[in-house]
C-alpha positions as CSV (number, residue, x, y, z in Angstrom):
1,X,30.6,80.0,-14.2
2,X,27.8,82.5,-13.5
3,X,30.3,85.0,-12.0
4,X,32.6,84.5,-15.0
5,X,29.8,85.3,-17.4
6,X,28.8,88.4,-15.4
7,X,32.4,89.7,-15.5
8,X,32.6,89.0,-19.2
9,X,29.4,90.8,-19.8
10,X,30.5,93.8,-17.7
11,X,33.9,93.9,-19.5
12,X,32.3,94.0,-22.9
13,X,30.0,96.8,-21.8
14,X,33.1,98.8,-20.8
15,X,34.7,98.0,-24.2
16,X,31.6,99.3,-25.9
17,X,31.5,102.5,-23.9
18,X,35.1,103.3,-24.4
19,X,34.9,102.8,-28.2
20,X,31.5,104.6,-28.4
21,X,29.8,101.6,-30.0
22,X,26.0,101.2,-29.8
23,X,23.5,98.5,-30.3
24,X,22.7,99.2,-33.9
25,X,26.4,99.3,-34.8
26,X,26.8,95.9,-33.0
27,X,23.9,94.5,-34.9
28,X,25.4,95.6,-38.2
29,X,28.9,94.3,-37.5
30,X,29.1,91.2,-39.5
31,X,32.9,90.9,-39.6
32,X,34.6,87.8,-38.1
33,X,36.3,90.1,-35.5
34,X,32.9,91.7,-34.6
35,X,31.3,88.2,-34.2
36,X,34.2,87.0,-32.1
37,X,34.5,90.0,-29.8
38,X,31.0,91.3,-29.3
39,X,28.4,88.4,-29.2
40,X,28.2,88.5,-25.4
41,X,27.6,92.3,-25.5
42,X,24.7,91.9,-27.9
43,X,23.2,89.2,-25.7
44,X,23.7,91.4,-22.6
45,X,22.1,94.5,-24.2
46,X,19.1,92.5,-25.5
47,X,18.7,90.8,-22.2
48,X,18.7,94.1,-20.3
49,X,16.2,95.6,-22.7
50,X,13.9,92.6,-22.3
51,X,14.2,92.8,-18.5
52,X,13.5,96.5,-18.6
53,X,10.4,96.1,-20.7
54,X,9.1,93.3,-18.5
55,X,9.5,95.4,-15.4
56,X,7.8,98.4,-17.0
57,X,4.9,96.4,-18.3
58,X,4.4,94.6,-15.0
59,X,4.3,98.0,-13.2
60,X,1.7,99.3,-15.7
61,X,-0.4,96.1,-15.4
62,X,-0.5,96.4,-11.6
63,X,-1.2,100.2,-11.8
64,X,-4.1,99.6,-14.1
65,X,-5.5,96.8,-11.9
66,X,-5.3,99.1,-8.8
67,X,-7.1,101.9,-10.6
68,X,-9.8,99.7,-12.0
69,X,-10.3,97.8,-8.6
70,X,-10.5,101.1,-6.7
71,X,-13.1,102.6,-9.2
72,X,-15.3,99.5,-9.1
73,X,-15.0,99.0,-5.4
74,X,-15.9,102.6,-4.5
75,X,-18.7,102.9,-6.9
76,X,-20.1,99.5,-6.0
77,X,-20.4,98.3,-9.6
78,X,-19.8,94.7,-10.8
79,X,-17.3,93.8,-13.5
80,X,-18.8,94.5,-17.0
81,X,-18.2,91.7,-19.6
82,X,-14.8,92.2,-21.2
83,X,-13.8,95.1,-18.9
84,X,-10.8,93.3,-17.5
85,X,-9.6,92.5,-21.0
86,X,-10.0,96.2,-22.0
87,X,-8.0,97.3,-18.9
88,X,-5.3,94.8,-19.9
89,X,-5.1,96.1,-23.4
90,X,-4.9,99.7,-22.1
91,X,-2.1,98.7,-19.8
92,X,-0.1,97.3,-22.8
93,X,-0.8,100.2,-25.1
94,X,2.1,102.4,-24.4
95,X,4.8,99.7,-24.5
96,X,3.3,98.4,-27.7
97,X,3.2,101.9,-29.3
98,X,6.7,102.6,-28.2
99,X,8.1,99.4,-29.8
100,X,6.2,100.2,-33.0
101,X,7.4,103.8,-33.1
102,X,11.1,102.6,-33.0
103,X,10.4,100.5,-36.1
104,X,7.7,102.2,-38.2
105,X,7.0,105.9,-39.0
106,X,3.5,106.3,-40.5
107,X,0.4,108.2,-39.6
108,X,-1.3,105.2,-38.0
109,X,1.6,104.4,-35.7
110,X,1.9,108.1,-34.8
111,X,-1.8,108.3,-34.0
112,X,-1.6,105.2,-31.9
113,X,1.4,106.4,-30.0
114,X,-0.2,109.8,-29.3
115,X,-3.3,108.2,-27.9
116,X,-1.3,105.7,-25.8
117,X,1.0,108.5,-24.5
118,X,-1.9,110.7,-23.4
119,X,-3.5,107.7,-21.7
120,X,-0.2,107.0,-19.9
121,X,-0.3,110.6,-18.6
122,X,-3.9,110.1,-17.5
123,X,-2.9,106.9,-15.7
124,X,-0.4,108.9,-13.6
125,X,-3.2,111.1,-12.2
126,X,-5.7,108.3,-12.0
127,X,-3.3,106.3,-9.9
128,X,-2.8,109.3,-7.6
129,X,-6.6,109.7,-7.4
130,X,-7.0,106.0,-6.5
131,X,-4.4,106.3,-3.8
132,X,-6.2,109.5,-2.5
133,X,-9.5,107.6,-2.4
134,X,-8.2,105.0,0.0
135,X,-6.3,107.6,2.1
136,X,-9.3,109.9,2.5
137,X,-11.7,107.0,3.1
138,X,-9.5,105.5,5.8
139,X,-8.9,108.9,7.5
140,X,-12.7,109.6,7.5
141,X,-13.5,106.2,8.9
142,X,-10.9,106.6,11.6
143,X,-12.4,109.9,12.5
144,X,-15.8,108.3,12.9
145,X,-17.4,110.2,10.0
146,X,-19.2,109.0,7.0
147,X,-18.4,109.7,3.3
148,X,-20.2,108.6,0.2
149,X,-17.6,106.3,-1.5
150,X,-19.1,106.7,-5.0
151,X,-19.1,110.5,-4.6
152,X,-15.5,110.5,-3.3
153,X,-14.2,108.4,-6.2
154,X,-16.1,110.4,-8.9
155,X,-14.7,113.6,-7.5
156,X,-11.1,112.5,-7.2
157,X,-11.1,110.7,-10.6
158,X,-12.8,113.8,-12.1
159,X,-9.9,115.9,-10.9
160,X,-7.5,113.4,-12.4
161,X,-9.2,113.9,-15.8
162,X,-9.0,117.7,-15.4
163,X,-5.3,117.5,-14.5
164,X,-4.7,115.5,-17.7
165,X,-6.5,117.9,-19.9
166,X,-4.7,120.8,-18.3
167,X,-1.3,119.0,-18.8
168,X,-2.0,118.5,-22.6
169,X,-2.9,122.2,-23.1
170,X,0.0,123.4,-20.9
171,X,2.5,121.3,-22.8
172,X,1.6,123.1,-26.1
173,X,1.9,126.6,-24.5
174,X,5.6,127.5,-24.9
175,X,6.8,130.4,-22.8
176,X,9.8,132.7,-23.4
177,X,12.1,132.9,-20.4
178,X,14.4,135.9,-20.4
179,X,17.6,135.9,-18.3
180,X,20.6,138.2,-18.0
181,X,24.1,137.0,-17.4
182,X,27.4,138.6,-16.6
183,X,30.5,136.7,-17.9
184,X,34.0,137.6,-16.8
185,X,36.2,139.3,-19.5
186,X,33.3,139.5,-21.9
187,X,34.3,141.4,-25.1
188,X,32.6,144.8,-25.5
189,X,30.9,143.7,-28.7
190,X,29.0,141.0,-26.8
191,X,27.4,143.5,-24.4
192,X,23.7,143.6,-25.1
193,X,23.8,140.7,-27.5
194,X,21.2,137.9,-27.2
195,X,21.4,134.1,-27.4
196,X,18.5,131.8,-27.9
197,X,18.5,128.4,-26.1
198,X,16.3,125.6,-27.3
199,X,16.4,122.1,-25.9
200,X,14.5,118.8,-25.8
201,X,12.2,119.3,-28.7
202,X,11.9,115.5,-29.2
203,X,10.9,115.3,-32.8
204,X,9.1,112.0,-33.2
205,X,5.5,110.6,-33.0
206,X,4.2,113.5,-31.0
207,X,6.2,116.6,-32.1
208,X,6.9,116.9,-35.8
209,X,7.9,119.5,-38.3
210,X,4.9,121.7,-37.6
211,X,5.8,121.9,-33.9
212,X,9.4,122.8,-34.8
213,X,8.2,125.4,-37.4
214,X,6.2,127.1,-34.6
215,X,9.3,127.1,-32.4
216,X,11.5,128.5,-35.1
217,X,9.0,131.3,-35.7
218,X,8.9,132.1,-32.0
219,X,12.7,132.2,-31.8
220,X,13.0,134.3,-34.9
221,X,10.7,136.9,-33.5
222,X,13.1,137.4,-30.6
223,X,15.9,138.2,-33.0
224,X,18.8,136.5,-31.1
225,X,22.3,136.9,-32.4
226,X,23.2,133.2,-31.9
227,X,21.1,130.1,-31.1
228,X,22.2,127.0,-29.0
229,X,20.4,123.7,-29.3
230,X,21.4,121.5,-26.3
231,X,20.3,118.0,-27.4
232,X,17.3,115.7,-27.7
233,X,16.2,117.5,-30.9
234,X,15.0,114.1,-31.8
235,X,13.1,111.5,-29.8
236,X,15.1,108.6,-31.1
237,X,12.2,106.9,-32.8
238,X,11.8,106.0,-36.5
239,X,11.6,109.3,-38.4
240,X,12.6,111.1,-41.6
241,X,15.3,113.1,-39.7
242,X,16.0,115.6,-42.5
243,X,12.4,116.4,-43.3
244,X,11.4,116.9,-39.6
245,X,14.3,119.2,-39.1
246,X,13.7,121.2,-42.2
247,X,12.1,124.2,-40.4
248,X,15.5,125.0,-39.0
249,X,16.5,126.2,-42.4
250,X,14.4,129.3,-41.6
251,X,16.4,130.0,-38.5
252,X,18.3,133.1,-39.6
253,X,20.8,134.3,-36.9
254,X,23.8,136.5,-37.6
255,X,26.3,134.4,-35.6
256,X,24.9,130.9,-36.4
257,X,23.2,128.0,-34.6
258,X,25.1,125.3,-32.7
259,X,23.9,121.8,-31.7
260,X,25.1,119.0,-29.4
261,X,23.6,115.6,-29.1
262,X,21.4,114.4,-26.2
263,X,20.8,110.9,-24.9
264,X,17.9,110.4,-27.3
265,X,20.1,110.9,-30.4
266,X,22.5,108.4,-28.9
267,X,19.9,105.6,-28.4
268,X,21.3,104.4,-31.7
269,X,23.9,105.5,-34.3
270,X,23.5,109.3,-34.2
271,X,25.0,109.8,-37.7
272,X,21.7,110.2,-39.5
273,X,20.6,112.9,-37.0
274,X,23.9,114.7,-37.3
275,X,23.7,114.7,-41.1
276,X,20.2,116.0,-40.9
277,X,21.1,118.8,-38.6
278,X,24.1,119.8,-40.7
279,X,21.9,119.8,-43.8
280,X,19.8,122.6,-42.5
281,X,22.7,124.8,-41.7
282,X,23.3,124.1,-38.0
283,X,26.8,123.6,-36.8
284,X,27.3,120.3,-34.8
285,X,29.9,120.5,-32.0
286,X,31.4,117.1,-31.2
287,X,34.0,117.8,-28.6
288,X,34.9,121.0,-30.4
289,X,35.5,124.6,-29.6
290,X,34.7,127.6,-31.7
291,X,35.5,131.3,-30.9
292,X,32.9,133.8,-31.9
293,X,34.0,137.4,-31.5
294,X,36.2,136.5,-28.5
295,X,33.6,134.2,-26.9
296,X,34.5,130.5,-26.7
297,X,31.6,128.1,-27.5
298,X,32.4,124.5,-26.5
299,X,30.2,121.5,-27.2
300,X,30.4,117.8,-26.3
301,X,28.1,114.8,-27.0
302,X,25.9,113.6,-24.2
303,X,27.9,110.4,-23.5
304,X,31.0,112.5,-22.8
305,X,30.1,113.1,-19.2
306,X,29.5,109.4,-18.4
307,X,33.2,108.8,-17.6
308,X,34.8,111.5,-15.4
309,X,38.4,110.8,-16.5
310,X,37.5,110.8,-20.2
311,X,35.3,113.9,-19.7
312,X,38.2,115.8,-18.1
313,X,40.6,114.7,-20.8
314,X,38.2,115.9,-23.5
315,X,37.9,119.3,-22.1
316,X,41.7,119.6,-21.6
317,X,42.3,118.6,-25.2
318,X,40.3,121.7,-26.3
319,X,42.7,124.1,-24.7
320,X,40.1,126.4,-23.2
321,X,41.5,129.9,-22.6
322,X,40.7,130.9,-19.0
323,X,41.3,134.6,-20.0
324,X,38.3,134.5,-22.4
325,X,34.7,133.9,-21.5
326,X,33.2,130.5,-22.5
327,X,29.9,128.9,-23.0
328,X,29.7,125.1,-22.6
329,X,26.9,123.2,-24.3
330,X,26.3,119.9,-22.6
331,X,22.9,118.1,-22.7
332,X,22.6,117.2,-19.0
333,X,23.8,119.0,-15.9
334,X,26.1,116.1,-14.9
335,X,29.6,116.2,-13.4
336,X,29.5,120.0,-13.0
337,X,32.9,120.1,-11.1
338,X,34.8,119.1,-14.3
339,X,33.7,122.0,-16.6
340,X,34.0,124.3,-13.6
341,X,37.6,123.3,-13.0
342,X,38.3,123.6,-16.7
343,X,37.4,127.3,-16.5
344,X,34.0,127.3,-18.1
345,X,32.0,130.6,-17.5
346,X,28.5,129.4,-18.4
347,X,27.1,125.9,-19.0
348,X,23.8,125.5,-20.9
349,X,21.9,122.2,-20.4
350,X,18.5,120.6,-20.7
351,X,17.6,117.0,-20.3
352,X,15.7,117.2,-17.0
353,X,12.4,118.7,-18.3
354,X,12.1,120.0,-14.8
355,X,10.5,116.6,-14.1
356,X,7.8,117.4,-16.7
357,X,4.8,115.9,-14.8
358,X,4.0,115.8,-11.0
359,X,5.0,113.8,-9.0
360,X,8.1,113.2,-11.2
361,X,9.0,116.8,-10.6
362,X,9.8,115.8,-7.0
363,X,11.9,112.8,-8.0
364,X,13.9,114.9,-10.5
365,X,14.7,117.4,-7.8
366,X,16.1,114.6,-5.7
367,X,18.5,113.7,-8.5
368,X,19.6,117.0,-9.9
369,X,18.9,119.1,-6.8
370,X,18.8,122.9,-7.5
371,X,20.4,122.3,-10.9
372,X,17.1,120.7,-12.2
373,X,16.0,124.1,-13.5
374,X,17.0,127.7,-13.8
375,X,20.1,129.8,-13.5
376,X,22.4,128.7,-10.7
377,X,26.0,129.0,-9.7
378,X,28.4,126.1,-9.2
379,X,31.7,127.4,-7.8
380,X,32.9,130.0,-10.3
381,X,30.7,128.7,-13.1
382,X,27.1,129.7,-14.0
383,X,24.7,127.0,-15.2
384,X,21.3,127.3,-16.7
385,X,19.2,124.2,-17.1
386,X,16.1,124.6,-19.2
387,X,12.9,122.6,-18.9
388,X,13.0,122.3,-22.7
389,X,10.4,122.9,-25.4
390,X,8.9,119.5,-26.0
391,X,7.9,116.4,-24.0
392,X,8.9,112.8,-23.7
393,X,6.4,110.0,-23.1
394,X,3.2,111.6,-22.0
395,X,2.7,114.9,-24.0
396,X,1.7,116.6,-20.7
397,X,3.3,119.1,-18.4
398,X,1.9,119.6,-14.9
399,X,4.1,121.4,-12.4
400,X,6.5,122.6,-15.2
401,X,6.3,124.8,-18.3
402,X,7.8,124.3,-21.7
403,X,10.1,127.2,-22.7
404,X,12.6,128.7,-25.0
405,X,15.2,130.9,-23.3
406,X,16.5,134.3,-24.4
407,X,19.9,135.1,-22.8
408,X,21.1,138.7,-22.7
409,X,24.8,139.3,-22.1
410,X,25.4,142.2,-19.7
């Protein structure tokens, strides 16, 4: 019986993926057919979400306990009244703020989320500091030396606080990265032209219209001929999508601006995001190709690369001309062999954030390898993966830099 339910649950997830349904659509489907076909899928999705939240919250509780225990042990101080309750509340703050941000958009929730997100970033470095305390202390003891445990903890925890402060400041300091690319058979009119690349803005509780306005001003000052937005413009939380995207109306480029969805727009029904983006004059590419002065620009939604066969069929349906240069907008640097085999000249992606914060920079490199960041070559195709302009989760960057990219065509 259990195996039958598992197969049924897996089958329904496949049905959902192939028909591009999502959780919100399922929740809103009140037809008899919807009730008959998808109830198990709703249960599976909700169960997976609950399990995920329980795992994340358990990890956060254990991490906070370890940090607190290390601090009190090394400094030799007793538990203060209520201190363990305070630690428990801090451990629950980010999950609680995240759940609220998906339901409510008001200044109080935004403020709570920002504080909880900064604290989560601090916890990352405080955990590393706590680990370092024990490693250094054990090494010193094995060497037969003496170290003041209180001094050691205060020094390492102080460095964690400094790293957090640096990360917050660094995340707001957006750089301009300039690259030059040579594409085969590039029409003469494209020589010397510029394209702006902006990705992973994550409009939501942390980054709002003011942040985007600053980005648009920075892009406008570079005077690109065309602008590409490669997904995660939104964070996926409760938001007035059109109001937050309104600064894009000031993005004046001769050849237009083009957008594809990222995974955060696809957390739920992306239609409200797509409508908002269109309302500010940005062209949305949903498995589409446009030709701009002899340069093909192709865009697909993020979920397109999840299934290799379907991904290949999507690109084949667009009749990409191998004799013309092409730019492929795809949120994540996934399944690179498929666009390369389709004859794509240059793929532009984001998603990775470069790992955003150490030590996740290392983990991200293990997943995406050299395609985590920068201009690389995959077979005959060039690919540029940007670290993006915004942040997700902790509004910190340590080991990476936020950027917008100016691409010059040689």
